[in-house]
N, C-alpha and C positions, 0 to 999 in steps of 0.2 A: 131622280136617279132610277133608272130601270134595273130591276133585278136581272142578274146574268142568267142565261138559259142553262139548263142542266147539261145539254150537249157540249157547249163550250167548256164548261167546268170539268166534265168527265174527260174531255180531250186534253185539257191543260195539265191535269195531274200526271198522267203517264209520260207526257213530254218532259215535265220537270224531273220526274223520277229517272228517266233515261239519261238526262244530263248529270244528275247526281251519280247515277250508276257508272257513267263514263269516268268521272273523277274518282269514284271508289275503285274501279278496275285499275286505273293508273296508279293509285295509291297502294293497292294491294300488290300489284306487280313490283312496285318499288320495295315494299316490305318484304316480298318473297326474295328479291335479289339480295337485300341486306341480310335477311335471315339465313339464306343459303351460304353467304360468305362468312357469316358469324359462326355457323354450325360446322363449317368445313365439309359440307356435303353429307354429314351424318344426320339421318332422319330417325327420330324416336317418336313414340306415341305422345310422350309428354311435350316435345317440341312442336309436334304437329298440332296438338290441341291448343297450345299457347299461340301459335301462329294464326289458327282459325279464330280464336278469341280476339286477338289484336285486329284482325281483318273485320270482324263483326263490329267491334268498338269503333273502328275507323268509319265504317258505313253509317253507324248511328250518329257520330259526331258530324260527319259531312252533311247528313240529312238535316240535322238540327240547325247547323250553321247556315245552310242554303235557305231553308224555308223561313226560319226565324229572322235571319239577316235580311233577306229581300223583302219579306212582308213587313217586318218592323221598320225598315228604312224608308221604303217607298210604296208599300201596299201592293206590290206586284212582284211575281216571280218572272223570269224571262219568258216562259210559256204564256203567262197571263198577259204580259205586254204584247206578245205576238197575236194573241186572240182577242185583245181589247177588253180585258177584265181587270177589276181593281177591288181589293179588299178594304173595307171601311169599318170603323167601329159602328155599332148598331145605330147610334145617333147621327152618323154621317161624318164624323171627324176622322183624323188619322188613327191608324191601328196602334202604333208604338210597339216596342219590343216585348212588353209584358203580355199584351193580348196576343201577339204573334206566337209567343212561347205557349200560351194556353191553347191556341188554335192547333199548334203542332202536337201538343199532348192529346188534344181532342181527336186527331187522326188516329192515335193509338186506340182510343175508345171505339172509333169507327171500325178499325181492323179487328178489335176484340169481339165485336158483334158481327163479324164476318160480312161487313158492308151494310148491315141493316141500318146503321146510323145515317147512311146516305139517302135512304128512302124518304126522310123528312124533306129533302129538297124537292121531291115530286109533289108533296102535298102542302108544303108551306107557301104562303103567298109571296114571301120574300126569298124563296128558294134557299133557305138556310138548312145546312146539314147539322148533324150532331156536333161536329167540331166548331161550327159557327155559334151554336147555342152555348156551348161551354165557354167560348171566348168572348161572346157578345159582339160578334162581327157579322157582316153580310158582304156578299160579292155582287158588284154592280157592273154594268157595261161601261167601259170608259172610251169606246171608240166614238168618233165624232158623229 
């Protein structure tokens, strides 16, 4: 199993985020329409803050469901499928939902370090980032 290159991995992530963002945008527009109808066109600071909070919560839930769901079920997100990448457990077996959740939480650690957690991919022989170390996963090429 050949470790996936940094370039493919760096390209797959924003493609997946764009897809999640599209679903988030559609969900937020739906929330806005329902919210406007419920409020009768009256906008207060409190209702605006609540709507923003609901929109952010929706984004977080969609992100978790997307990444944990796809990686846990088949080891690939749609962008990873397109680019020939697969996530495996460190020993080579399937990831499963628990590791996929840990990997998703690990992305939070990567962003908390302002992306420094991704530097490990450049120096690690298996091209594992901080999120992979946290979850005990690795990304390999899956194309023929």
